[in-house]
N, CA, C and O atoms as a MOPAC input file, in Angstrom:
PM7 MOZYME 1SCF
protein

 N      0.98500 1    -1.17200 1    -0.05500 1
 C      0.00000 1    -0.29100 1     0.25700 1
 C      0.72800 1     1.27600 1     0.01900 1
 O      1.48100 1     1.63600 1     0.92400 1
 N      0.55400 1     2.14100 1    -1.05700 1
 C      1.19200 1     3.33800 1    -0.81000 1
 C      0.82300 1     3.81800 1     0.06500 1
 O     -0.10200 1     3.49500 1     0.81100 1
 N      2.18700 1     5.50700 1     0.11200 1
 C      1.90400 1     5.91900 1     1.65300 1
 C      1.24900 1     7.76300 1     0.86000 1
 O      1.40500 1     8.45900 1    -0.14300 1
 N      0.49300 1     7.75600 1     2.18600 1
 C     -0.08300 1     9.26300 1     1.27000 1
 C      0.61200 1    10.24200 1     0.59700 1
 O      0.27000 1    10.90200 1    -0.38400 1
 N      2.12700 1    10.26600 1     1.55600 1
 C      2.87000 1    11.06300 1     0.73600 1
 C      3.56600 1    10.55000 1    -1.18200 1
 O      4.19800 1    11.16000 1    -2.04400 1
 N      3.14400 1     9.53700 1    -1.09900 1
 C      3.69300 1     9.45400 1    -2.56600 1
 C      2.30100 1     9.58500 1    -3.31600 1
 O      2.18100 1    10.26500 1    -4.33500 1
 N      1.43900 1     9.00200 1    -2.83400 1
 C      0.02300 1     9.45700 1    -3.39600 1
 C     -0.18200 1    10.84900 1    -4.53600 1
 O     -0.64100 1    11.04300 1    -5.66200 1
 N      0.57500 1    11.74000 1    -3.27400 1
 C      0.76600 1    13.38400 1    -3.65000 1
 C      1.65100 1    13.82400 1    -4.21800 1
 O      1.67300 1    14.95000 1    -4.71600 1
 N      2.60900 1    12.94700 1    -4.24400 1
 C      3.64600 1    13.66500 1    -5.25300 1
 C      4.12800 1    12.74800 1    -6.71000 1
 O      5.03700 1    12.95200 1    -7.51400 1
 N      2.49100 1    11.06700 1    -6.58100 1
 C      2.57500 1    10.30300 1    -8.24200 1
 C      2.12900 1    11.69100 1    -9.08300 1
 O      2.10700 1    12.92000 1    -9.00900 1
 N      1.83000 1    10.67400 1    -9.84200 1
 C      0.66000 1    11.87300 1   -11.19600 1
 C     -0.55000 1    11.74600 1   -10.43700 1
 O     -0.95200 1    12.55400 1    -9.60000 1
 N     -0.78200 1    11.29700 1   -10.58300 1
 C     -2.55100 1    11.55000 1    -9.95000 1
 C     -2.43400 1    12.46100 1    -8.43400 1
 O     -3.53000 1    12.46200 1    -7.87400 1
 N     -1.64200 1    13.02800 1    -7.85700 1
 C     -1.35800 1    13.92700 1    -6.56600 1
 C     -1.88600 1    15.26900 1    -6.89000 1
 O     -2.61600 1    15.65400 1    -5.97700 1
 N     -1.79000 1    16.07100 1    -7.79600 1
 C     -2.57300 1    16.97100 1    -8.04800 1
 C     -3.82900 1    17.47500 1    -7.95500 1
 O     -4.45300 1    18.49500 1    -7.66000 1
 N     -3.96100 1    16.25200 1    -8.35900 1
 C     -5.78600 1    15.67700 1    -9.12400 1
 C     -6.32100 1    15.65400 1    -7.76800 1
 O     -6.98400 1    16.54100 1    -7.23300 1
 N     -5.97400 1    14.58900 1    -7.29800 1
 C     -5.56400 1    14.81900 1    -5.54200 1
 C     -6.56800 1    15.96600 1    -4.53600 1
 O     -7.66000 1    16.10600 1    -3.98500 1
 N     -5.18700 1    16.63800 1    -4.81500 1
 C     -5.40700 1    18.15700 1    -4.04700 1
 C     -6.35600 1    18.85100 1    -4.82900 1
 O     -7.04100 1    19.74200 1    -4.32600 1
 N     -6.42000 1    18.64500 1    -5.57100 1
 C     -7.88100 1    19.84200 1    -6.23000 1
 C     -9.33800 1    19.13400 1    -5.97400 1
 O    -10.24500 1    19.95500 1    -5.83400 1
 N     -9.65300 1    18.01400 1    -5.90300 1
 C    -10.23600 1    17.28700 1    -5.08800 1
 C    -10.56500 1    17.26600 1    -3.69400 1
 O    -11.68200 1    16.98600 1    -3.25800 1
 N     -9.42100 1    17.61200 1    -2.90900 1
 C     -9.36200 1    17.62100 1    -2.05600 1
 C     -9.65900 1    19.01500 1    -1.47600 1
 O    -10.19700 1    19.33300 1    -0.41600 1
 N     -9.11400 1    19.80600 1    -2.55100 1
 C     -9.52300 1    21.59200 1    -2.08700 1
 C    -10.65600 1    21.64800 1    -2.84000 1
 O    -10.42000 1    22.82700 1    -3.10700 1
 N    -11.86600 1    21.40300 1    -3.53700 1
 C    -13.23700 1    21.88900 1    -4.26800 1
 C    -13.79100 1    20.93700 1    -2.98200 1
 O    -14.74500 1    21.50100 1    -2.44600 1
 N    -13.45100 1    19.64700 1    -2.34100 1
 C    -14.88800 1    19.18800 1    -1.20000 1
 C    -14.52900 1    20.04900 1    -0.00300 1
 O    -15.23400 1    20.42000 1     0.93500 1
 N    -13.78800 1    20.17800 1    -0.16200 1
 C    -13.60500 1    21.54900 1     1.23300 1
 C    -13.97600 1    22.98400 1     1.31500 1
 O    -14.29000 1    23.62700 1     2.31700 1
 N    -13.85100 1    23.49100 1    -0.30700 1
 C    -14.57900 1    24.44200 1    -0.82900 1
 C    -15.68400 1    24.60200 1    -0.07300 1
 O    -15.96400 1    25.27400 1     0.92000 1
 N    -16.65400 1    23.28100 1    -1.25900 1
 C    -18.22700 1    23.07400 1    -0.97800 1
 C    -19.31200 1    22.98800 1     0.24500 1
 O    -20.52200 1    22.82200 1     0.40500 1
 N    -17.61200 1    23.29500 1     1.33200 1
 C    -18.87500 1    22.45700 1     2.81900 1
 C    -18.42800 1    23.79200 1     3.50700 1
 O    -18.48200 1    23.92000 1     4.73000 1
 N    -17.86400 1    25.05100 1     2.43800 1
 C    -17.53000 1    26.46300 1     3.73600 1
 C    -19.50300 1    26.59800 1     3.67300 1
 O    -20.39200 1    25.88900 1     3.20400 1
 N    -19.45800 1    27.83600 1     4.38400 1
 C    -21.00900 1    28.09700 1     5.30400 1
 C    -20.83200 1    29.63000 1     4.92800 1
 O    -21.71500 1    30.45900 1     5.14800 1
 N    -19.58700 1    29.93900 1     4.33000 1
 C    -19.87300 1    31.52200 1     3.99900 1
 C    -20.04400 1    31.95800 1     3.15100 1
 O    -19.21600 1    31.79200 1     2.25600 1
 N    -21.08800 1    32.69200 1     2.93400 1
 C    -21.96000 1    33.60500 1     1.43300 1
 C    -20.29900 1    34.84400 1     1.03600 1
 O    -19.53300 1    35.65100 1     1.56300 1
 N    -20.54600 1    34.31100 1     0.04600 1
 C    -19.36100 1    35.28600 1    -1.42000 1
 C    -20.00500 1    36.99800 1    -1.16000 1
 O    -21.16100 1    37.32900 1    -1.42200 1
 N    -19.16200 1    37.72200 1    -0.71400 1
 C    -19.84200 1    39.15200 1    -0.33100 1
 C    -20.24700 1    39.78200 1    -1.09500 1
 O    -21.00200 1    40.71700 1    -0.82900 1
 N    -19.88200 1    39.47900 1    -2.27400 1
 C    -20.49800 1    40.05900 1    -4.06200 1
 C    -21.63100 1    39.95800 1    -4.52100 1
 O    -22.06700 1    40.44100 1    -5.56600 1
 N    -22.46200 1    38.94500 1    -3.29900 1
 C    -23.75500 1    38.44000 1    -3.95200 1
 C    -24.38900 1    39.23400 1    -3.26800 1
 O    -23.80200 1    39.46100 1    -2.21100 1
 N    -25.76700 1    40.01900 1    -3.43100 1
 C    -26.41200 1    40.40900 1    -2.69000 1
 C    -27.33400 1    39.35900 1    -1.67300 1
 O    -27.41300 1    38.17100 1    -1.98400 1
 N    -28.10800 1    39.94100 1    -0.28700 1
 C    -28.01200 1    39.64400 1     0.50400 1
 C    -29.32800 1    38.97000 1    -0.11700 1
 O    -29.31900 1    37.75900 1     0.10400 1
 N    -30.68400 1    39.48500 1    -0.97300 1
 C    -31.73700 1    38.54000 1    -1.62400 1
 C    -31.94100 1    37.60500 1    -2.10200 1
 O    -32.81400 1    36.73700 1    -2.12600 1
 N    -30.60700 1    37.92600 1    -2.71200 1
 C    -29.97200 1    36.59700 1    -3.32000 1
 C    -29.81200 1    35.05000 1    -3.01500 1
 O    -30.25000 1    33.98400 1    -3.44800 1
 N    -28.90500 1    35.52800 1    -1.98800 1
 C    -28.44100 1    33.97400 1    -1.09800 1
 C    -29.47400 1    33.79900 1    -0.13800 1
 O    -29.64700 1    32.77200 1     0.51800 1
 N    -30.23400 1    34.95700 1    -0.06900 1
 C    -31.24100 1    33.98000 1     0.84500 1
 C    -32.61200 1    33.44200 1     0.07800 1
 O    -33.09300 1    32.41800 1     0.56300 1
 N    -33.04600 1    33.80800 1    -0.64800 1
 C    -33.56000 1    33.07300 1    -1.64300 1
 C    -34.04600 1    32.00500 1    -1.74700 1
 O    -35.12900 1    31.45500 1    -1.55200 1
 N    -32.27200 1    31.59500 1    -2.37400 1
 C    -30.95400 1    30.21500 1    -2.53100 1
 C    -31.61000 1    29.50800 1    -1.65700 1
 O    -32.49900 1    28.73200 1    -2.00500 1
 N    -31.18600 1    29.72000 1    -0.16700 1
 C    -30.89500 1    29.40700 1     0.40600 1
 C    -32.40500 1    28.65800 1     1.31500 1
 O    -32.57700 1    27.68600 1     2.05000 1
 N    -32.94800 1    29.35000 1     0.95700 1
 C    -34.81400 1    29.39500 1     1.45800 1
 C    -35.40900 1    28.08400 1     0.10800 1
 O    -35.86100 1    26.95200 1    -0.06000 1
 N    -35.13500 1    28.85100 1    -0.29800 1
 C    -36.01200 1    27.60800 1    -1.56800 1
 C    -35.20100 1    26.60500 1    -1.18000 1
 O    -35.68800 1    25.86800 1    -0.32200 1
 N    -34.01700 1    26.33000 1    -1.58400 1
 C    -33.38800 1    24.76500 1    -0.99000 1
 C    -34.23000 1    24.28000 1     0.53300 1
 O    -34.77900 1    23.19800 1     0.74000 1
 N    -34.15300 1    25.08400 1     1.17400 1
 C    -34.84300 1    24.26100 1     2.52400 1
 C    -36.17600 1    23.79300 1     2.61500 1
 O    -36.59700 1    23.01900 1     3.47400 1
 N    -36.96900 1    24.41600 1     1.47500 1
 C    -38.04900 1    24.66000 1     1.30800 1
 C    -38.70400 1    22.91200 1     0.02500 1
 O    -39.67000 1    22.15900 1    -0.09200 1
 N    -37.25400 1    23.18000 1    -0.63600 1
 C    -36.68800 1    22.05400 1    -1.62900 1
 C    -37.23300 1    20.71000 1    -0.27700 1
 O    -38.30200 1    20.13700 1    -0.06700 1
 N    -35.85400 1    20.65500 1     0.39000 1
 C    -35.64800 1    19.26000 1     1.36800 1
 C    -36.97900 1    19.33700 1     2.88600 1
 O    -36.89100 1    18.59500 1     3.86400 1
 N    -37.98500 1    20.29500 1     2.71900 1
 C    -38.42800 1    19.89800 1     3.75000 1
 C    -39.93000 1    19.08400 1     2.56900 1
 O    -40.92300 1    18.61200 1     3.12300 1
 N    -39.82300 1    19.07700 1     1.31700 1
 C    -41.71000 1    18.89100 1     0.64100 1
 C    -41.06700 1    17.64400 1     0.59800 1
 O    -41.84000 1    16.75200 1     0.94800 1
 N    -39.26900 1    17.00200 1     0.12500 1
 C    -39.26400 1    15.92900 1     0.00000 1
 C    -38.95100 1    14.98700 1     0.94900 1
 O    -38.72100 1    13.80500 1     0.69600 1
 N    -38.93600 1    15.58300 1     2.23300 1
 C    -38.97900 1    15.23300 1     3.34900 1
 C    -37.56800 1    14.57700 1     4.13600 1
 O    -37.35200 1    13.60500 1     4.86100 1
 N    -36.71700 1    15.74800 1     3.52500 1
 C    -35.42300 1    15.26200 1     4.18600 1
 C    -35.17400 1    16.20200 1     4.89900 1
 O    -34.77500 1    17.23500 1     4.36200 1
 N    -35.31600 1    16.14900 1     6.20100 1
 C    -35.31800 1    16.51500 1     7.20500 1
 C    -33.80000 1    16.57400 1     7.74200 1
 O    -33.91400 1    17.20500 1     8.79300 1
 N    -32.90100 1    16.36000 1     7.63400 1
 C    -32.04900 1    16.19600 1     7.82900 1
 C    -31.16300 1    17.99000 1     7.53400 1
 O    -30.69200 1    18.86900 1     8.25600 1
 N    -31.38800 1    17.69800 1     5.69400 1
 C    -31.18300 1    19.12500 1     4.97800 1
 C    -31.82900 1    20.32300 1     5.86700 1
 O    -31.18600 1    21.04800 1     6.62600 1
 N    -32.98900 1    20.37600 1     5.66400 1
 C    -33.49600 1    20.84500 1     5.98700 1
 C    -33.55200 1    21.30100 1     7.76700 1
 O    -34.14900 1    22.34700 1     8.02000 1
 N    -32.94500 1    20.52400 1     8.92700 1
 C    -32.61100 1    21.52200 1     9.91200 1
 C    -30.94200 1    22.05700 1     9.72600 1
 O    -30.25700 1    22.57200 1    10.61000 1
 N    -30.67500 1    21.86900 1     8.80100 1
 C    -29.20000 1    22.39200 1     8.45400 1
 C    -29.16000 1    23.82500 1     8.25800 1
 O    -28.10600 1    24.45100 1     8.36800 1
 N    -30.30800 1    24.39100 1     7.96000 1
 C    -30.81800 1    25.24700 1     7.70500 1
 C    -31.15900 1    26.37000 1     8.59200 1
 O    -31.11000 1    27.55100 1     8.24800 1
 N    -31.60700 1    25.81600 1    10.08100 1
 C    -31.63500 1    26.49500 1    11.05600 1
 C    -30.75000 1    26.96100 1    11.53000 1
 O    -29.74800 1    26.32600 1    11.86000 1
 N    -30.93500 1    28.40300 1    11.70400 1
 C    -29.56700 1    28.95000 1    12.92600 1
 C    -28.78200 1    28.57000 1    14.14500 1
 O    -29.49100 1    28.24000 1    15.09500 1
 N    -27.59800 1    28.53900 1    14.33000 1
 C    -26.82500 1    28.10800 1    15.53100 1
 C    -27.60600 1    28.30600 1    16.61900 1
 O    -27.43900 1    27.49600 1    17.53000 1
 N    -28.60600 1    29.36300 1    16.81700 1
 C    -29.53000 1    29.00400 1    18.01900 1
 C    -30.68400 1    27.90700 1    18.17800 1
 O    -31.17700 1    27.36800 1    19.16900 1
 N    -30.86000 1    27.82200 1    17.13600 1
 C    -32.34800 1    27.29100 1    16.73600 1
 C    -31.76100 1    25.59700 1    17.02900 1
 O    -32.28300 1    24.75000 1    17.75400 1
 N    -30.72600 1    25.50100 1    16.33500 1
 C    -30.05700 1    24.09000 1    17.06900 1
 C    -29.70300 1    23.81600 1    18.73700 1
 O    -29.62100 1    22.87900 1    19.53200 1
 N    -29.58500 1    25.00500 1    18.69700 1
 C    -29.04500 1    24.45500 1    19.87500 1
 C    -29.89900 1    24.47200 1    21.27800 1
 O    -29.62100 1    24.33600 1    22.46900 1
 N    -30.99000 1    24.69200 1    20.56900 1
 C    -32.40500 1    24.46800 1    21.37400 1
 C    -33.07500 1    23.43400 1    20.68200 1
 O    -34.18600 1    23.14000 1    21.12400 1
 N    -32.67500 1    22.84200 1    19.74200 1
 C    -33.90700 1    21.91700 1    19.11300 1
 C    -32.87600 1    20.91900 1    18.45500 1
 O    -31.93400 1    20.98300 1    17.66500 1
 N    -33.48000 1    20.05600 1    19.12000 1
 C    -32.70900 1    18.58300 1    18.07400 1
 C    -33.15300 1    17.87700 1    16.87700 1
 O    -34.33800 1    17.55000 1    16.81500 1
 N    -32.55400 1    17.66600 1    16.15300 1
 C    -32.75500 1    16.91300 1    14.90400 1
 C    -34.23200 1    16.32500 1    14.91300 1
 O    -35.14700 1    16.35800 1    14.09000 1
 N    -34.09900 1    15.80300 1    16.10900 1
 C    -35.52200 1    14.68200 1    16.13700 1
 C    -37.02300 1    15.90300 1    16.92800 1
 O    -38.19700 1    16.25000 1    16.80300 1
 N    -36.03800 1    16.03600 1    17.55600 1
 C    -37.51300 1    17.33500 1    18.13400 1
 C    -37.83100 1    18.47600 1    17.28500 1
 O    -38.88000 1    19.07900 1    17.50700 1
 N    -36.81900 1    18.97000 1    16.04400 1
 C    -37.65900 1    19.32800 1    14.65900 1
 C    -38.61800 1    18.82600 1    14.02800 1
 O    -39.71600 1    19.29000 1    13.72200 1
 N    -37.71300 1    16.96300 1    13.68600 1
 C    -38.28200 1    15.93400 1    12.41000 1
 C    -39.98200 1    16.04000 1    13.10700 1
 O    -41.12000 1    16.11700 1    12.64500 1
 N    -39.31600 1    15.98900 1    14.54000 1
 C    -40.72800 1    15.44700 1    15.22300 1
 C    -41.98600 1    16.43300 1    14.93200 1
 O    -43.07200 1    15.85400 1    14.93200 1
 N    -42.01900 1    18.11500 1    14.63500 1
 C    -42.50800 1    19.28800 1    14.79100 1
 C    -43.20100 1    18.96400 1    13.24900 1
 O    -44.31000 1    19.47500 1    13.08600 1
 N    -42.84100 1    18.44200 1    12.50300 1
 C    -43.18400 1    18.78200 1    10.67300 1
 C    -43.73800 1    17.71500 1    10.78500 1
 O    -43.18900 1    16.75700 1    11.33000 1
 N    -45.35800 1    17.66300 1    10.11600 1
 C    -46.73400 1    16.03700 1     9.76600 1
 C    -45.56300 1    15.70200 1     8.41500 1
 O    -45.35000 1    16.42100 1     7.43900 1
 N    -45.06500 1    14.66000 1     8.68200 1
 C    -44.24800 1    13.64000 1     7.59800 1
 C    -46.05100 1    14.32500 1     5.84000 1
 O    -47.18100 1    14.81100 1     5.89100 1
 N    -45.29000 1    13.95700 1     4.97600 1
 C    -45.96600 1    14.21300 1     4.19600 1
 C    -46.92500 1    15.41500 1     3.60400 1
 O    -47.43200 1    15.48200 1     2.48500 1
 N    -47.00300 1    16.21500 1     4.55000 1
 C    -47.80600 1    17.21500 1     4.72700 1
 C    -47.93900 1    18.65100 1     3.38800 1
 O    -48.94400 1    18.89100 1     2.71900 1
 N    -46.73400 1    19.32600 1     3.33300 1
 C    -46.02600 1    19.76400 1     2.29900 1
 C    -46.18500 1    19.24000 1     1.31300 1
 O    -45.67300 1    18.12400 1     1.22000 1
 N    -47.12900 1    19.89700 1    -0.14700 1
 C    -46.59600 1    19.74400 1    -1.24600 1
 C    -46.11000 1    20.33900 1    -1.70900 1
 O    -45.65200 1    19.66200 1    -2.62900 1
 N    -45.74600 1    21.36400 1    -1.82700 1
 C    -44.86400 1    22.89200 1    -2.49100 1
 C    -44.24300 1    23.94400 1    -2.03800 1
 O    -44.81100 1    25.01900 1    -1.84400 1
 N    -43.55100 1    23.82100 1    -1.92000 1
 C    -42.62600 1    25.39900 1    -0.99900 1
 C    -41.94600 1    26.52700 1    -1.85300 1
 O    -40.71700 1    26.47600 1    -1.91900 1
 N    -42.70300 1    27.71000 1    -2.62700 1
 C    -42.16500 1    28.44000 1    -3.85200 1
 C    -41.85200 1    29.43500 1    -2.89500 1
 O    -42.74900 1    29.62400 1    -2.07200 1
 N    -40.45100 1    30.38100 1    -2.72500 1
 C    -40.20800 1    31.43500 1    -1.91600 1
 C    -40.69600 1    32.59100 1    -3.70700 1
 O    -40.41900 1    32.44800 1    -4.89700 1
 N    -41.30500 1    33.37400 1    -3.10400 1
 C    -41.60000 1    34.81100 1    -3.65600 1
 C    -40.86100 1    35.50600 1    -3.98200 1
 O    -40.27800 1    35.39600 1    -5.06000 1
 N    -40.63600 1    36.56000 1    -3.03100 1
 C    -40.11700 1    37.45800 1    -2.65600 1
 C    -39.14000 1    37.40400 1    -1.32900 1
 O    -39.01700 1    36.37000 1    -0.67300 1
 N    -38.53700 1    38.49000 1    -1.04400 1
 C    -37.35800 1    38.05800 1    -0.06600 1
 C    -37.07900 1    39.75600 1    -0.17400 1
 O    -36.87200 1    40.36800 1    -1.22200 1
 N    -37.13800 1    40.41800 1     1.40000 1
 C    -36.55400 1    41.69700 1     1.62800 1
 C    -35.61600 1    41.97500 1     2.95400 1
 O    -35.90300 1    41.64500 1     4.10500 1
 N    -34.61800 1    42.55100 1     2.58800 1
 C    -33.11700 1    42.55500 1     3.45900 1
 C    -33.33100 1    43.85300 1     3.82600 1
 O    -33.87100 1    44.74900 1     3.17700 1
 N    -32.74000 1    43.88400 1     5.20600 1
 C    -32.22500 1    45.30300 1     5.65200 1
 C    -30.91300 1    45.09300 1     6.93600 1
 O    -31.21300 1    45.40900 1     8.08700 1
 N    -29.85100 1    44.68800 1     6.71700 1
 C    -29.11100 1    45.31500 1     7.17700 1
 C    -28.87900 1    42.88300 1     7.17000 1
 O    -29.06600 1    41.99200 1     6.34100 1
 N    -28.43000 1    42.96000 1     8.55800 1
 C    -28.55700 1    41.73800 1     9.51300 1
 C    -30.39000 1    40.50700 1     9.44400 1
 O    -30.64600 1    39.51000 1    10.11800 1
 N    -30.78100 1    40.82500 1     8.94700 1
 C    -32.41400 1    40.80000 1     8.58700 1
 C    -33.31900 1    40.43700 1     7.26600 1
 O    -33.97600 1    41.34600 1     6.76000 1
 N    -33.35900 1    39.17300 1     6.72600 1
 C    -34.65700 1    39.47900 1     5.73600 1
 C    -35.80200 1    38.86000 1     6.11900 1
 O    -35.81400 1    38.14100 1     7.11700 1
 N    -36.98300 1    39.08900 1     5.30400 1
 C    -38.45500 1    38.45000 1     5.61900 1
 C    -38.17200 1    37.30900 1     3.73200 1
 O    -37.63400 1    37.32300 1     2.62400 1
 N    -38.98500 1    36.58200 1     4.60800 1
 C    -38.85900 1    36.29000 1     3.21800 1
 C    -40.34200 1    35.59900 1     3.30600 1
 O    -40.82200 1    35.01300 1     4.27600 1
 N    -41.21000 1    35.93700 1     1.42400 1
 C    -42.83700 1    35.48100 1     1.79200 1
 C    -41.94600 1    33.43900 1     0.55100 1
 O    -41.09200 1    33.10100 1    -0.26900 1
 N    -42.89700 1    32.99000 1     1.27700 1
 C    -43.02200 1    31.39600 1     0.50500 1
 C    -44.47700 1    31.50000 1     0.24200 1
 O    -45.01800 1    32.22400 1     1.07700 1
 N    -45.36800 1    30.96600 1    -0.73200 1
 C    -45.74400 1    30.07000 1    -1.44900 1
 C    -45.90000 1    28.74400 1    -0.76900 1
 O    -45.15100 1    27.89300 1    -1.24900 1
 N    -46.52500 1    28.40100 1     0.03700 1
 C    -46.14200 1    27.27100 1     0.19100 1
 C    -48.16500 1    26.21000 1     0.27300 1
 O    -49.13700 1    26.51000 1     0.96700 1
 N    -48.02300 1    25.15900 1    -0.64100 1
 C    -49.62400 1    24.10100 1    -0.89600 1
 C    -48.77300 1    22.97200 1     0.35100 1
 O    -47.68200 1    22.62000 1     0.79900 1
 N    -50.40500 1    22.77000 1     0.44300 1
 C    -50.38900 1    21.45000 1     1.39200 1
 C    -52.15300 1    20.69600 1     0.95700 1
 O    -53.08000 1    21.12000 1     0.26800 1
 N    -51.92900 1    19.29900 1     1.85000 1
 C    -52.64200 1    19.10000 1     1.02000 1
 C    -53.80100 1    18.60200 1     3.08500 1
 O    -53.50500 1    18.09500 1     4.16700 1
 N    -55.24000 1    19.29300 1     2.32300 1
 C    -55.89200 1    18.93600 1     4.19100 1
 C    -57.28700 1    18.50900 1     3.60000 1
 O    -57.79300 1    18.99100 1     2.58600 1
 N    -57.90100 1    17.38700 1     4.51100 1
 C    -59.55800 1    16.90000 1     4.08900 1
 C    -59.66000 1    16.59900 1     2.70300 1
 O    -60.80600 1    16.82500 1     2.31400 1
 N    -58.87400 1    16.15800 1     1.76600 1
 C    -58.72500 1    15.69200 1     0.31000 1
 C    -58.45300 1    16.97400 1    -0.79400 1
 O    -58.79100 1    16.88800 1    -1.97400 1
 N    -57.95000 1    17.88100 1    -0.35200 1
 C    -58.16900 1    19.62500 1    -1.33600 1
 C    -56.26400 1    19.67900 1    -0.54600 1
 O    -55.70100 1    19.41700 1     0.51700 1
 N    -55.93600 1    20.19200 1    -1.91400 1
 C    -55.08600 1    21.36500 1    -1.67200 1
 C    -55.17800 1    22.52600 1    -1.70600 1
 O    -55.69800 1    23.38400 1    -2.41900 1
 N    -54.47200 1    22.44500 1    -0.64000 1
 C    -54.39600 1    24.23000 1    -0.25000 1
 C    -53.34900 1    25.16900 1    -0.87500 1
 O    -52.23800 1    24.81500 1    -0.47800 1
 N    -53.27100 1    26.24300 1    -1.71000 1
 C    -51.81100 1    27.32800 1    -1.04600 1
 C    -52.77700 1    28.99700 1    -0.55800 1
 O    -53.72600 1    29.76600 1    -0.71200 1
 N    -51.25500 1    28.54100 1     0.25300 1
 C    -51.07000 1    29.76200 1     0.78000 1
 C    -50.19500 1    30.77000 1     1.31600 1
 O    -49.37500 1    30.00000 1     1.81700 1
 N    -49.71800 1    32.02000 1     1.60900 1
 C    -48.86300 1    32.36700 1     1.33900 1
 C    -47.89400 1    32.25000 1     3.49200 1
 O    -48.61100 1    32.39400 1     4.48300 1
 N    -46.46700 1    32.01100 1     3.61000 1
 C    -45.66600 1    31.98100 1     4.77100 1
 C    -44.67100 1    33.11100 1     4.92200 1
 O    -43.79000 1    33.47000 1     4.14000 1
 N    -45.01800 1    33.59500 1     6.11800 1
 C    -43.84200 1    34.31500 1     5.99100 1
 C    -42.56500 1    33.47200 1     6.97800 1
 O    -42.76900 1    32.66800 1     7.88600 1
 N    -41.18400 1    33.98000 1     6.43400 1
 C    -40.33000 1    33.55200 1     7.00500 1
 C    -38.82500 1    34.52600 1     7.46700 1
 O    -38.16500 1    35.11800 1     6.61300 1
 N    -38.58600 1    34.53200 1     8.48200 1
 C    -37.74200 1    35.19400 1     9.21000 1
 C    -36.42800 1    34.76700 1     9.03100 1
 O    -36.18900 1    34.17400 1    10.08200 1
 N    -35.22500 1    34.70000 1     8.18800 1
 C    -33.70500 1    34.60900 1     8.41700 1
 C    -32.56800 1    35.50100 1     8.17700 1
 O    -32.27900 1    36.32400 1     7.30700 1
 N    -31.76900 1    34.85100 1     9.74200 1
 C    -30.85300 1    36.77300 1    10.37500 1
 C    -29.70100 1    35.48600 1     9.37200 1
 O    -30.04300 1    34.40800 1     8.88600 1
 N    -28.26200 1    36.18100 1     9.35700 1
 C    -26.97600 1    36.31000 1     9.26100 1
 C    -26.05100 1    36.52400 1    10.64000 1
 O    -25.87700 1    37.51800 1    11.34600 1
 N    -25.50700 1    35.08700 1    10.71800 1
 C    -24.70700 1    35.60000 1    11.91900 1
 C    -23.45200 1    34.08400 1    11.59700 1
 O    -24.01600 1    33.05900 1    11.21500 1
 N    -22.81100 1    34.05200 1    11.66200 1
 C    -21.56500 1    33.53800 1    11.91400 1
 C    -21.33100 1    33.24600 1     9.90700 1
 O    -21.32000 1    32.19600 1     9.26400 1
 N    -21.21900 1    34.32200 1     9.58000 1
 C    -20.96100 1    34.71400 1     7.77700 1
 C    -21.66800 1    34.01100 1     6.99900 1
 O    -21.17400 1    33.93200 1     5.87400 1
 N    -22.85900 1    33.33300 1     7.16900 1
 C    -24.12300 1    33.04500 1     6.25200 1
 C    -25.17000 1    33.02500 1     7.12000 1
 O    -25.13900 1    33.09200 1     8.34800 1
 N    -26.69900 1    32.86500 1     5.91400 1
 C    -27.70100 1    33.15500 1     6.50000 1
 C    -28.63800 1    32.31400 1     7.29000 1
 O    -28.34800 1    31.11900 1     7.35500 1
 N    -29.31400 1    32.56900 1     7.67600 1
 C    -30.18900 1    31.66600 1     8.72100 1
 C    -31.56200 1    31.61900 1     8.57000 1
 O    -32.26400 1    32.57900 1     8.25400 1
 N    -32.08500 1    30.06000 1     8.88900 1
 C    -33.91600 1    30.45300 1     9.10500 1
 C    -34.02100 1    31.06800 1    10.76300 1
 O    -33.02700 1    31.29800 1    11.45100 1
 N    -35.27900 1    31.24300 1    11.16000 1
 C    -35.61700 1    31.42100 1    12.42400 1
 C    -37.04400 1    30.56100 1    12.61300 1
 O    -38.15900 1    30.66000 1    12.10100 1
 N    -36.29100 1    29.44100 1    13.86200 1
 C    -37.50600 1    28.59800 1    13.77000 1
 C    -38.51900 1    29.25700 1    14.86900 1
 O    -37.92900 1    29.56500 1    15.90500 1
 N    -39.72700 1    29.49900 1    14.86500 1
 C    -40.55000 1    29.79700 1    15.46600 1
 C    -41.55400 1    29.30200 1    16.18800 1
 O    -42.33400 1    30.06100 1    16.76300 1

């Protein structure tokens, strides 16, 4: 078995280093300073709703702010959501001021056999270099 240093020095070394750097970069949670807050929050809010609709609650939980995660475990968060309830969630608008954004989402859910669409307001705050959903 080759040692790690031999792997990095061999012909595949630069490829392995590039892959490792791209993976580390992809895990970064800071936002690009040149992107408007509204754009960043809209993308994050939509990704969170996509996860909720797909019942990928682990991913959705990852969008909760550090404070919300500190007082709500993943299991508590999962238990607070009715499985299969939400059929869609579409971010319609985002309005930001300083470190806080208000997001308007059009959610669709099923109630007594009927699909209902309704507006839902969310608050997102900037903390630790990123935008986070405030669980209320």
